[in-house]
C-alpha positions as CSV (number, residue, x, y, z in Angstrom):
1,M,0.0,0.0,0.0
2,K,1.4,3.4,-0.9
3,F,1.1,6.6,1.0
4,F,2.5,9.1,-1.4
5,C,1.1,12.7,-1.4
6,Q,0.6,14.9,-4.4
7,K,3.0,17.5,-3.0
8,K,6.2,17.2,-1.0
9,F,7.6,19.8,1.3
10,L,11.2,20.0,2.5
11,F,11.8,20.0,6.2
12,A,14.9,22.0,7.5
13,V,15.6,19.3,10.1
14,A,17.3,16.0,9.7
15,F,14.5,14.5,7.6
16,A,15.0,14.9,3.9
17,I,11.6,14.3,2.4
18,F,8.6,13.3,4.5
19,F,5.0,12.6,3.7
20,V,2.7,15.5,4.7
21,A,-1.0,16.4,4.2
22,C,-1.9,17.2,0.6
23,N,-3.5,20.5,-0.4
24,T,-4.9,21.3,3.0
25,L,-5.8,24.9,3.8
26,E,-5.0,24.6,7.5
27,A,-1.6,25.6,8.8
28,P,0.5,22.6,9.9
29,E,0.0,21.5,13.6
30,P,2.2,19.4,15.9
31,D,1.7,15.7,15.3
32,D,1.3,15.0,19.0
33,D,-1.8,17.1,19.5
34,F,-4.6,14.7,20.3
35,L,-2.8,11.9,18.6
36,P,-5.0,8.8,18.5
37,D,-4.2,6.6,21.4
38,S,-6.5,3.6,20.9
39,S,-5.4,0.1,19.7
40,L,-6.9,0.9,16.2
41,Q,-8.8,-2.4,16.2
42,F,-11.9,-1.0,14.5
43,S,-12.5,0.4,11.0
44,L,-15.3,2.7,9.7
45,I,-16.2,1.5,6.2
46,P,-17.7,3.9,3.7
47,N,-21.5,3.5,3.3
48,D,-21.6,0.8,5.9
49,N,-24.9,1.0,7.8
50,V,-24.2,-1.5,10.6
51,P,-24.8,-0.1,14.1
52,G,-21.5,-1.1,15.7
53,D,-21.0,0.0,19.3
54,S,-17.2,-0.4,19.1
55,V,-16.8,2.2,16.4
56,D,-19.0,4.5,18.4
57,A,-17.0,4.0,21.5
58,N,-13.6,4.4,19.9
59,L,-14.2,7.3,17.5
60,A,-12.7,10.0,19.7
61,H,-9.5,8.0,20.4
62,G,-8.9,6.4,17.1
63,V,-10.9,4.5,14.4
64,R,-9.4,3.6,11.0
65,I,-10.9,5.0,7.8
66,P,-9.9,3.6,4.4
67,V,-9.8,6.5,1.9
68,H,-9.3,6.7,-1.9
69,P,-8.0,9.6,-4.1
70,N,-10.6,12.3,-4.8
71,G,-13.2,10.5,-2.7
72,R,-15.7,12.8,-0.9
73,Y,-16.7,11.8,2.6
74,E,-19.1,12.8,5.3
75,L,-18.5,11.4,8.8
76,S,-21.4,12.0,11.2
77,F,-22.8,11.1,14.6
78,D,-25.6,12.1,16.9
79,V,-25.2,15.4,18.9
80,D,-24.7,14.9,22.6
81,E,-26.9,17.6,24.1
82,S,-25.3,17.1,27.5
83,V,-22.0,18.5,26.3
84,S,-21.7,22.2,25.5
85,K,-18.5,22.2,23.5
86,T,-18.5,21.2,19.8
87,P,-15.9,18.5,19.0
88,Q,-13.3,19.0,16.3
89,L,-12.3,16.0,14.1
90,R,-8.6,15.5,13.6
91,L,-7.5,13.1,10.8
92,F,-4.1,11.5,10.7
93,R,-2.4,9.4,8.0
94,V,-1.1,6.1,9.4
95,Y,2.1,4.4,8.5
96,W,2.5,0.7,9.4
97,N,5.7,-1.0,10.4
98,D,5.0,-4.7,10.0
99,R,8.4,-5.7,11.3
100,V,7.8,-4.3,14.8
101,K,4.0,-4.4,14.6
102,S,3.6,-0.7,15.3
103,Y,2.4,2.4,13.5
104,A,3.2,6.1,13.2
105,A,0.7,8.8,12.5
106,S,1.0,12.1,10.7
107,W,-1.6,14.9,11.0
108,V,-3.6,15.5,7.8
109,R,-6.3,18.1,8.8
110,T,-8.6,19.4,11.5
111,I,-12.3,19.8,10.7
112,K,-15.1,21.7,12.4
113,P,-18.6,20.2,11.9
114,S,-21.9,21.5,10.6
115,V,-25.0,20.4,12.4
116,S,-27.9,18.8,10.5
117,N,-30.9,17.0,11.9
118,G,-29.4,16.6,15.3
119,R,-26.1,15.2,14.0
120,Y,-22.6,16.5,13.7
121,V,-21.4,16.3,10.1
122,Y,-17.7,16.5,9.1
123,S,-17.1,16.8,5.3
124,F,-13.7,16.3,3.7
125,V,-12.1,15.2,0.4
126,C,-9.2,12.8,0.2
127,E,-6.4,14.4,-1.8
128,E,-4.0,11.4,-1.6
129,S,-2.5,10.1,-4.8
130,D,-3.3,6.5,-3.8
131,R,-5.5,4.6,-1.4
132,A,-4.6,5.2,2.2
133,V,-5.6,4.7,5.8
134,W,-6.6,7.7,8.0
135,I,-7.4,7.5,11.7
136,T,-9.6,9.8,13.7
137,S,-9.5,11.7,17.0
138,L,-12.0,14.1,18.5
139,N,-11.2,17.0,20.8
140,D,-12.9,19.9,22.4
141,G,-9.9,22.2,22.1
142,K,-8.3,21.2,25.5
143,D,-8.7,17.5,25.7
144,F,-10.1,14.5,23.9
145,Y,-13.9,14.8,23.4
146,E,-15.7,13.1,26.3
147,G,-19.3,13.3,24.9
148,R,-21.1,10.3,23.5
149,T,-20.6,9.5,19.8
150,R,-23.6,7.4,18.8
151,N,-24.7,6.0,15.4
152,V,-21.4,6.9,13.7
153,R,-21.7,6.7,9.9
154,L,-19.3,7.4,7.0
155,K,-20.8,8.3,3.6
156,G,-18.5,8.1,0.7
157,T,-19.0,9.2,-3.0
158,G,-16.6,9.2,-5.9
159,A,-16.5,10.2,-9.6
160,Y,-14.9,7.1,-11.0
161,S,-16.7,4.7,-13.5
162,D,-19.5,2.4,-12.5
163,H,-18.1,-0.1,-14.9
164,F,-15.4,-2.7,-14.0
165,S,-13.9,-5.9,-15.4
166,V,-13.1,-9.2,-13.8
167,N,-9.8,-11.1,-14.1
168,L,-10.2,-14.8,-13.4
169,I,-6.7,-16.1,-12.4
170,V,-6.1,-19.8,-12.3
171,A,-3.5,-20.8,-9.7
172,G,-1.9,-24.2,-9.8
173,K,-3.5,-27.4,-11.1
174,I,-7.3,-27.3,-11.0
175,K,-9.0,-30.7,-11.0
176,D,-12.7,-31.8,-11.4
177,L,-14.0,-28.4,-12.4
178,G,-16.2,-30.0,-15.1
179,V,-16.0,-27.0,-17.5
180,S,-13.2,-25.2,-19.2
181,F,-11.8,-22.0,-17.7
182,D,-13.2,-20.0,-20.6
183,S,-16.6,-21.5,-19.9
184,L,-16.2,-20.6,-16.2
185,A,-15.5,-17.0,-17.2
186,V,-18.7,-17.0,-19.3
187,M,-20.6,-18.3,-16.3
188,L,-19.1,-15.6,-14.1
189,R,-20.0,-12.8,-16.5
190,K,-23.6,-14.1,-16.9
191,K,-24.1,-14.2,-13.1
192,F,-22.4,-10.9,-12.5
193,E,-24.7,-9.3,-15.1
194,E,-27.7,-11.0,-13.6
195,F,-27.2,-10.0,-10.0
196,Y,-24.8,-6.9,-9.9
197,T,-27.4,-4.8,-11.7
198,S,-26.4,-1.4,-10.3
199,V,-23.0,-1.6,-12.1
200,K,-21.7,-2.7,-15.5
201,I,-19.4,-5.6,-16.1
202,D,-17.2,-4.9,-19.1
203,T,-15.0,-7.9,-19.7
204,V,-14.1,-11.2,-17.9
205,Y,-10.5,-12.1,-18.6
206,V,-8.8,-15.5,-18.0
207,R,-5.2,-15.5,-16.9
208,Y,-2.9,-18.2,-15.6
209,A,-0.7,-17.7,-12.5
210,N,2.2,-19.7,-14.0
211,K,2.3,-17.3,-16.9
212,H,2.4,-14.2,-14.8
213,P,5.3,-12.1,-16.2
214,N,6.9,-11.3,-12.8
215,V,6.0,-14.2,-10.4
216,G,4.9,-17.0,-12.7
217,K,7.7,-19.3,-11.7
218,R,6.3,-19.4,-8.2
219,Y,3.0,-20.9,-9.5
220,P,3.6,-24.1,-11.3
221,N,0.5,-25.7,-12.8
222,S,1.6,-29.2,-12.1
223,E,0.4,-29.3,-8.5
224,P,-2.8,-28.3,-6.8
225,W,-2.5,-24.9,-5.0
226,I,-3.7,-25.0,-1.4
227,A,-4.1,-21.4,-0.1
228,G,-2.5,-21.1,3.3
229,R,-0.3,-24.1,2.8
230,T,1.4,-23.9,-0.6
231,S,1.9,-20.2,0.3
232,E,1.4,-18.4,3.6
233,D,-0.5,-15.6,1.8
234,L,-4.1,-16.8,1.7
235,M,-5.1,-14.0,-0.6
236,L,-2.2,-14.5,-3.1
237,T,-2.0,-10.7,-3.3
238,E,1.1,-10.7,-5.5
239,L,-1.2,-11.9,-8.4
240,G,-3.5,-8.8,-8.0
241,G,-3.1,-6.0,-10.5
242,W,-2.2,-8.2,-13.4
243,P,0.6,-6.3,-15.3
244,E,-1.2,-5.9,-18.6
245,Q,-3.0,-3.0,-20.1
246,D,-6.8,-3.0,-19.4
247,V,-6.4,-6.1,-17.1
248,F,-4.5,-4.2,-14.4
249,E,-7.5,-2.5,-12.9
250,A,-9.8,-5.5,-13.1
251,L,-11.2,-7.3,-10.0
252,D,-8.9,-10.2,-9.6
253,I,-10.7,-13.5,-8.6
254,V,-8.1,-16.2,-8.0
255,L,-9.2,-19.9,-8.4
256,V,-7.3,-22.4,-6.2
257,H,-7.7,-26.1,-5.5
258,R,-8.7,-25.5,-1.9
259,F,-7.9,-23.7,1.3
260,K,-5.9,-25.1,4.1
261,Q,-8.8,-24.5,6.5
262,D,-11.5,-27.2,6.4
263,G,-14.9,-25.9,5.1
264,L,-13.7,-22.7,3.5
265,L,-14.8,-22.1,-0.1
266,G,-14.0,-18.4,-0.5
267,L,-12.3,-15.5,1.1
268,S,-12.2,-11.7,0.7
269,D,-11.0,-8.7,2.6
270,M,-14.0,-6.8,4.0
271,F,-14.0,-3.7,1.7
272,G,-10.8,-4.8,0.0
273,A,-11.7,-1.9,-2.4
274,N,-8.5,-2.1,-4.4
275,L,-8.6,-2.5,-8.2
276,G,-4.9,-1.7,-8.6
277,G,-3.0,-4.7,-7.1
278,G,-1.6,-5.3,-3.6
279,D,-3.4,-5.6,-0.3
280,G,-7.1,-5.9,-0.7
281,S,-7.0,-6.5,-4.5
282,T,-8.0,-10.2,-4.7
283,V,-10.9,-12.5,-4.0
284,V,-10.0,-16.2,-3.6
285,V,-12.3,-19.1,-4.3
286,A,-11.7,-22.9,-4.3
287,N,-13.2,-25.8,-6.3
288,H,-12.6,-28.3,-3.5
289,N,-13.7,-28.3,0.2
290,R,-11.9,-30.4,2.7
291,L,-14.0,-31.9,5.5
292,N,-12.9,-34.5,7.9
293,G,-9.7,-35.2,5.9
294,V,-11.6,-35.7,2.6
295,D,-11.6,-33.3,-0.4
296,H,-15.1,-32.7,-1.8
297,V,-15.5,-31.3,-5.3
298,I,-17.3,-28.0,-5.6
299,D,-19.0,-27.7,-9.0
300,A,-18.5,-24.7,-11.3
301,N,-21.9,-23.2,-10.5
302,R,-21.1,-23.1,-6.7
303,V,-17.7,-21.7,-7.5
304,V,-19.4,-18.8,-9.4
305,L,-21.9,-18.2,-6.6
306,T,-19.2,-18.2,-4.0
307,A,-17.2,-15.6,-6.1
308,L,-20.2,-13.3,-6.3
309,H,-20.8,-13.6,-2.5
310,E,-17.1,-12.8,-1.7
311,T,-17.1,-9.9,-4.2
312,G,-20.0,-8.5,-2.1
313,H,-17.6,-8.4,0.9
314,F,-14.9,-6.8,-1.4
315,F,-17.4,-3.9,-2.0
316,G,-18.1,-3.6,1.7
317,L,-21.3,-5.7,2.2
318,R,-21.7,-7.7,5.4
319,H,-23.7,-10.8,6.0
320,T,-27.4,-10.1,6.3
321,T,-27.4,-12.1,9.5
322,A,-24.2,-12.2,11.6
323,T,-22.8,-15.4,12.8
324,V,-20.9,-15.8,16.0
325,S,-17.7,-16.1,13.9
326,D,-18.6,-12.8,12.2
327,Q,-18.8,-11.2,15.6
328,D,-15.4,-12.7,16.6
329,A,-13.9,-11.3,13.3
330,N,-15.4,-7.9,13.9
331,G,-14.4,-7.8,17.6
332,D,-17.9,-6.2,18.1
333,Y,-20.6,-8.4,19.7
334,S,-23.3,-5.7,19.2
335,I,-23.4,-6.5,15.5
336,F,-26.2,-8.9,14.5
337,D,-27.0,-7.9,11.0
338,D,-25.9,-5.5,8.2
339,G,-28.1,-2.6,9.3
340,F,-30.1,-2.3,6.1
341,T,-33.9,-2.0,6.3
342,D,-34.5,-4.1,3.2
343,T,-32.4,-7.1,4.3
344,P,-34.3,-9.1,6.9
345,Y,-32.5,-10.5,10.0
346,C,-33.0,-14.1,10.8
347,F,-33.5,-13.9,14.5
348,Q,-35.2,-11.4,16.8
349,K,-32.6,-8.9,17.9
350,S,-34.1,-8.8,21.4
351,K,-32.8,-12.3,21.9
352,G,-29.3,-10.9,21.6
353,R,-27.8,-13.9,19.8
354,A,-26.0,-14.4,16.5
355,M,-26.3,-17.5,14.3
356,A,-24.3,-20.3,15.7
357,T,-23.0,-23.3,13.8
358,G,-22.5,-26.8,15.0
359,F,-18.8,-26.5,15.3
360,K,-16.3,-23.6,15.6
361,A,-16.5,-21.9,12.3
362,A,-14.4,-19.0,11.0
363,A,-15.3,-15.9,8.9
364,D,-15.2,-15.8,5.1
365,F,-13.9,-12.2,5.3
366,R,-10.9,-10.7,6.8
367,L,-10.9,-7.2,8.3
368,P,-8.4,-5.2,6.2
369,L,-5.6,-3.0,7.3
370,R,-3.5,-5.7,9.0
371,Q,-6.0,-6.8,11.6
372,L,-6.0,-10.6,12.0
373,A,-9.4,-12.2,11.8
374,P,-10.8,-15.8,11.8
375,R,-12.4,-17.2,8.6
376,F,-15.9,-18.2,8.1
377,D,-17.0,-21.8,7.3
378,F,-19.3,-21.3,4.4
379,T,-20.6,-24.8,4.5
380,G,-20.7,-25.3,8.3
381,T,-23.5,-27.3,9.8
382,L,-26.1,-25.5,11.9
383,R,-27.2,-26.2,15.4
384,S,-29.8,-28.8,15.3
385,D,-32.6,-26.5,16.5
386,L,-32.1,-24.1,13.5
387,D,-33.6,-24.4,10.0
388,I,-32.0,-21.7,7.8
389,S,-34.6,-22.4,5.1
390,D,-37.0,-20.5,7.3
391,C,-34.7,-17.4,7.5
392,P,-36.3,-14.4,5.7
393,D,-32.9,-13.5,4.3
394,A,-31.9,-17.0,3.1
395,S,-32.5,-16.0,-0.5
396,N,-30.1,-13.0,-0.3
397,F,-26.6,-13.2,-1.8
398,M,-25.1,-12.1,1.5
399,F,-26.8,-14.7,3.7
400,P,-23.9,-16.4,5.6
401,L,-24.7,-20.0,4.9
402,E,-25.7,-22.1,1.9
403,S,-29.3,-23.4,2.0
404,D,-31.9,-25.0,-0.3
405,V,-33.5,-21.7,-0.8
406,P,-32.8,-20.3,-4.3
407,I,-30.8,-17.1,-4.4
408,V,-32.9,-14.1,-5.5
409,G,-30.1,-11.5,-5.4
410,F,-29.1,-8.3,-3.6
411,S,-31.5,-5.8,-2.1
412,A,-31.8,-2.3,-3.4
413,Q,-29.8,-0.8,-0.6
414,Q,-27.0,-3.4,-1.1
415,L,-26.9,-2.6,-4.8
416,D,-26.6,1.1,-4.0
417,V,-23.6,0.5,-1.8
418,I,-21.9,-1.7,-4.5
419,K,-22.3,1.2,-7.0
420,K,-21.2,3.9,-4.6
421,N,-18.2,2.0,-3.3
422,L,-17.1,1.0,-6.9
423,M,-17.1,4.7,-7.9
424,I,-14.8,5.6,-4.9
425,M,-12.1,3.2,-6.3
426,P,-9.8,4.5,-8.9
427,H,-10.1,2.5,-12.1
């Protein structure tokens, strides 16, 4: 991930060239003023509607925001009438040091809010030259803001195209698919056009990892590729951003033999949101599922449906009903659904429980920005007292488990998020 700015300023001190805020009107401020002091475990995703208590509780001391060049954003939350001082929002750019598992932050800008319908609204434009991570802090001028920050939301809009292409990348030896890879690409395009109706699919390419111009030697097609075992990188991110004109900015869907984890059919970063290669640029699907030491073949149609489900996560969609494993991945046990009014929730929220499977499952999405998360078992068995065919959201593409209920598609609100978030991503 790059963190380059459009302008560089020379410091007179020992540093030669350092990254600073781009095109901001405010005068530079000391980096240590109200520097976020949280563990940065939680992220605020653009156009996410989930009512998460953890983001609400941590906003003043540090929540991560993924931003894209030229994206326009509105961060808002309910006004706390018990506090007289209006909070200022400070945004910092974050730099990660994976070697020592730490980060450094550099001030970007300070924003005063407007007030609309009982909510503080902070508007800003990202003027980075590449996707980046900003983190928040709130202050009242003298100290961190101590008022309540409830119902935090981040709206995002962009002016990029609502069209995108898909690049199907075949990694290793694929057995028992039942169709050619070109036929699989045709199936992918047909299903994308059928269900992703708020956006336009231009082309579905087929590429082979062993023919990658830079890293092809690492991907022989003579042996099955097991993500997480053949390579530690489950997401095979070095294959993202295929170095070829027109294909580079496609959504890269990598097909492997299977995952190391039993029961896992697909994996995506939650709001991977990267059509340019590197972290967050790939969706991975498998055509075998290992259960109890036995590989089970996943037919081409299920591979396609899994790819479309995982692509929903790539665009920032959550499961319509959260599982216990989803809550573990989020680190927020107040999340039971996706927050949309047109995607029903399987259980009564008043019961305060998430969907539980018959064995310890993991999440089929990873929280991005270097936060480790478990993975979801897409084919896990349910508790014996649950019948997911009765769930009102079982026909939605983002329902967390497979069922006998035919998939109808996405809801109108989900499709709106897919389009808005696509148009934030440079391509």
